C-alpha positions as CSV (number, residue, x, y, z in Angstrom):
1,M,25.6,-86.9,-92.0
2,L,22.8,-84.4,-92.1
3,F,20.8,-83.5,-89.1
4,I,17.6,-81.6,-89.4
5,I,16.4,-79.7,-86.3
6,N,12.9,-78.4,-86.2
7,F,12.1,-75.6,-83.8
8,D,8.5,-74.7,-83.2
9,F,9.0,-71.0,-82.8
10,T,5.3,-70.4,-82.3
11,K,5.3,-72.7,-79.4
12,I,8.4,-71.1,-77.9
13,F,6.9,-67.7,-78.3
14,F,3.7,-68.6,-76.6
15,E,5.6,-70.3,-73.8
16,V,7.8,-67.3,-73.3
17,T,4.9,-65.0,-73.4
18,E,3.0,-67.1,-70.9
19,L,6.1,-67.0,-68.6
20,N,6.3,-63.2,-68.8
21,Q,2.6,-62.9,-68.1
22,N,3.0,-65.1,-65.0
23,L,5.9,-63.0,-63.8
24,Y,4.0,-59.8,-64.4
25,I,1.0,-61.1,-62.6
26,C,3.1,-62.2,-59.7
27,C,4.9,-58.9,-59.4
28,Q,1.7,-57.0,-59.9
29,S,0.1,-59.0,-57.1
30,K,2.9,-58.3,-54.7
31,F,2.8,-54.6,-55.6
32,S,-0.9,-54.5,-55.1
33,I,-0.5,-56.0,-51.6
34,I,2.2,-53.5,-50.7
35,M,0.1,-50.5,-52.0
36,K,-3.0,-51.8,-50.2
37,N,-1.0,-51.9,-46.9
38,Y,0.4,-48.5,-47.6
39,F,-3.1,-47.0,-48.2
40,K,-4.4,-48.7,-45.1
41,I,-1.7,-47.0,-43.0
42,L,-2.2,-43.7,-44.7
43,V,-6.0,-43.9,-44.1
44,L,-5.4,-44.8,-40.5
45,A,-3.0,-41.9,-40.0
46,L,-5.4,-39.4,-41.6
47,S,-8.2,-40.7,-39.5
48,V,-6.3,-40.2,-36.2
49,S,-5.2,-36.7,-37.4
50,F,-8.8,-35.7,-38.2
51,T,-10.1,-37.2,-35.0
52,S,-7.6,-35.1,-33.0
53,C,-8.4,-31.9,-34.8
54,D,-12.1,-32.6,-34.3
55,K,-11.6,-33.2,-30.6
56,D,-9.6,-29.9,-30.2
57,T,-12.2,-28.1,-32.2
58,D,-15.0,-29.6,-30.1
59,E,-13.2,-28.6,-26.9
60,S,-12.6,-25.1,-28.2
61,N,-16.2,-24.8,-29.3
62,S,-17.3,-26.2,-25.9
63,E,-15.3,-23.5,-24.0
64,S,-16.5,-20.8,-26.3
65,N,-20.1,-21.9,-26.0
66,S,-19.9,-22.2,-22.2
67,G,-18.3,-18.8,-21.8
68,V,-15.6,-20.2,-19.6
69,V,-12.2,-18.5,-20.0
70,P,-9.2,-20.2,-18.7
71,V,-7.9,-18.5,-15.5
72,T,-4.4,-17.3,-15.4
73,D,-2.8,-16.7,-12.0
74,V,-1.7,-13.1,-11.5
75,Y,1.1,-12.6,-9.0
76,G,1.2,-9.5,-6.8
77,C,0.4,-8.1,-3.3
78,T,-3.0,-9.3,-2.2
79,D,-3.1,-7.5,1.3
80,E,-5.5,-4.6,1.2
81,N,-3.6,-2.9,4.0
82,A,-0.4,-2.7,1.9
83,I,0.6,0.5,0.1
84,N,1.2,-1.6,-3.1
85,F,-2.0,-3.6,-3.0
86,E,-2.9,-5.2,-6.4
87,S,-6.6,-5.6,-6.8
88,L,-6.2,-7.9,-9.8
89,A,-3.6,-10.2,-8.1
90,T,-4.8,-13.8,-7.3
91,L,-1.6,-15.1,-5.8
92,D,0.6,-13.2,-3.2
93,N,4.2,-13.0,-4.2
94,G,5.5,-11.6,-1.0
95,S,6.1,-8.1,-2.3
96,C,3.7,-6.3,0.0
97,A,5.0,-3.1,1.6
98,F,3.2,-1.6,4.5
99,S,2.6,1.9,5.9
100,I,1.4,2.7,9.4
101,A,-1.2,5.1,7.9
102,Y,-4.0,2.6,8.3
103,L,-3.1,2.4,12.1
104,A,-3.3,6.2,12.4
105,T,-6.8,6.6,11.0
106,G,-9.7,6.7,13.4
107,D,-11.0,8.7,16.3
108,W,-8.5,9.3,19.1
109,N,-9.0,10.7,22.6
110,I,-6.1,12.6,24.2
111,T,-6.2,10.7,27.5
112,N,-3.1,12.3,28.9
113,L,-1.0,15.4,27.9
114,E,2.3,16.6,29.3
115,Y,3.4,20.1,28.5
116,E,6.5,22.2,29.0
117,T,7.3,25.8,28.1
118,E,8.8,28.9,29.6
119,F,7.7,32.4,30.3
120,D,10.1,35.3,29.7
121,L,9.7,37.8,32.5
122,S,11.7,40.5,30.6
123,I,8.7,41.2,28.3
124,I,6.5,42.5,31.1
125,D,6.1,46.2,30.9
126,A,8.5,47.7,33.5
127,S,6.2,50.6,34.3
128,I,3.4,48.2,35.3
129,L,5.7,46.3,37.6
130,D,7.2,49.5,39.1
131,A,3.7,50.8,39.7
132,I,3.0,47.7,41.7
133,Q,6.2,48.1,43.6
134,P,9.1,50.5,42.9
135,G,12.1,48.7,41.5
136,L,10.1,45.5,40.9
137,S,11.0,45.4,37.2
138,S,14.7,45.3,38.0
139,L,14.2,42.5,40.5
140,L,12.2,40.4,38.1
141,G,14.7,41.0,35.3
142,A,17.2,39.1,37.3
143,F,15.1,36.0,37.1
144,G,15.1,35.9,33.3
145,S,12.4,33.3,32.5
146,I,10.4,30.9,34.5
147,P,9.3,27.4,33.5
148,I,5.7,26.4,32.9
149,E,5.1,22.6,33.0
150,G,2.6,20.1,34.0
151,E,0.1,17.6,32.7
152,A,-3.6,17.3,31.9
153,E,-6.1,14.5,31.4
154,N,-8.8,14.2,28.7
155,A,-7.3,17.1,26.9
156,G,-9.1,16.8,23.6
157,S,-9.3,14.6,20.5
158,Y,-8.1,13.9,17.0
159,S,-10.0,12.3,14.1
160,L,-8.0,11.1,11.1
161,S,-9.6,9.8,7.9
162,M,-8.1,7.6,5.1
163,D,-8.5,10.5,2.7
164,N,-5.9,12.3,4.8
165,S,-8.3,14.9,6.3
166,F,-8.4,15.5,10.0
167,T,-10.2,17.5,12.7
168,S,-8.7,18.1,16.2
169,D,-9.7,19.8,19.4
170,L,-7.0,20.6,22.0
171,S,-8.2,21.9,25.3
172,F,-6.4,22.2,28.7
173,T,-5.3,24.7,31.2
174,T,-1.8,25.0,32.5
175,E,-0.9,25.1,36.2
176,P,-0.8,28.5,37.8
177,I,2.2,30.5,36.8
178,P,4.4,31.6,39.8
179,I,5.8,35.1,39.3
180,P,8.6,35.9,41.8
181,L,7.9,38.7,44.2
182,I,4.3,38.9,42.9
183,G,2.8,35.4,43.4
184,D,0.9,33.1,41.2
185,I,-1.1,34.2,38.2
186,P,-3.9,31.9,36.9
187,G,-3.0,29.1,34.6
188,L,-3.3,29.7,30.8
189,P,-6.3,28.1,29.1
190,I,-5.2,26.5,25.8
191,D,-8.1,26.0,23.4
192,L,-7.2,25.1,19.8
193,S,-9.5,23.6,17.2
194,S,-8.2,22.7,13.7
195,N,-9.1,20.9,10.5
196,G,-7.1,20.2,7.4
197,V,-4.9,17.5,6.0
198,W,-2.5,15.1,7.6
199,S,0.4,13.0,6.3
200,L,3.2,10.8,7.4
201,Q,6.7,12.1,7.0
202,N,10.3,10.9,7.3
203,Q,9.6,7.2,6.5
204,D,6.5,7.1,8.7
205,E,8.4,8.3,11.8
206,E,6.6,11.7,12.0
207,I,3.0,12.9,11.4
208,L,2.3,16.4,10.1
209,F,-1.0,18.3,10.5
210,I,-1.6,21.3,8.3
211,D,-4.5,23.6,9.2
212,A,-6.7,24.4,6.1
213,L,-7.7,27.9,7.3
214,L,-4.5,29.2,9.0
215,D,-2.0,27.1,7.0
216,S,-0.3,26.5,10.4
217,Q,1.5,23.2,11.0
218,Q,1.9,20.8,13.8
219,L,4.7,18.2,13.5
220,Y,4.9,15.3,15.9
221,S,7.3,12.4,16.2
222,I,5.7,9.0,16.5
223,D,7.1,7.2,19.5
224,N,4.6,4.5,19.5
225,L,1.6,3.6,17.3
226,T,-0.8,0.6,17.4
227,E,-4.4,0.1,16.4
228,E,-5.6,1.3,19.9
229,F,-2.7,3.4,21.3
230,A,-0.4,6.2,20.2
231,L,2.3,8.3,21.8
232,L,3.3,11.5,20.0
233,R,5.8,14.2,20.8
234,G,6.0,17.6,19.2
235,T,5.9,21.4,19.5
236,L,2.8,23.5,19.5
237,I,3.0,27.3,18.9
238,V,0.0,29.3,20.2
239,I,-0.7,33.0,20.8
240,Q,-2.1,33.5,24.2
241,E,-3.5,36.4,26.2
242,I,-1.5,36.7,29.5
243,P,-2.3,39.0,32.4
244,L,0.1,42.0,32.7
245,I,1.5,41.2,29.3
246,G,-1.2,40.9,26.7
247,L,-0.7,38.7,23.6
248,Y,2.2,36.4,24.0
249,E,3.5,33.6,21.7
250,L,4.1,30.4,23.6
251,E,6.1,27.5,22.2
252,I,4.9,24.5,24.1
253,E,6.6,21.1,24.0
254,L,3.9,18.4,24.1
255,E,3.7,14.7,24.8
256,L,0.3,13.3,23.8
257,T,-1.0,9.9,24.9
258,L,-4.0,8.9,22.7
259,E,-6.4,6.0,22.8
260,K,-9.2,4.9,20.6
């Protein structure tokens, strides 16, 4: 029995071709949708990025055009009375260190002065004493030295400047000096004017005055110091003319009470 099968290859080819075209179109359509979505996301991302950059650029240009510079806080000591004052500091960091120098400056009156020294009788010329009374020099020699002490009010002034210059006037007269077997001799007038430089010493516990002309020094310990009151103790060396003796160097212990 013979069977004859006829295949229409042309029809099959066109049907297969049509199927492949449909598949291709379908895949292409889906791929197109995916790519479109991808490009949409990419465009959106780029848009946000450029917008942000434009905003930063605008803000930067705005600050540049307005001349406003961002302020940065500078930490340091902001107290002008401190020895480590920072003129550029905007915030105090608690580091300020203080000196009492600013308290010392100003015009001071010596409202009260207490003094103490001694007078050595042995330096008196024996011939002068024996001329007054024979054997007087021997008698006075037994006394050794005699104390000279007392106090005076309104005894002068000090003027201290921030540039460490100073002027001073010290003026008072001691109490009469009792000389055994002779009697009292007049008190000694102390007049001392000075100008030069001053400085604090020994961790602000002492104050030193150096005379610019004589290069002599006065050193006082600071017992008390406020803006209106000061109490100083120290030693003053002066060369004084004394009756019966002539020039005599006196080392005077002083306590100065000063007020502005």
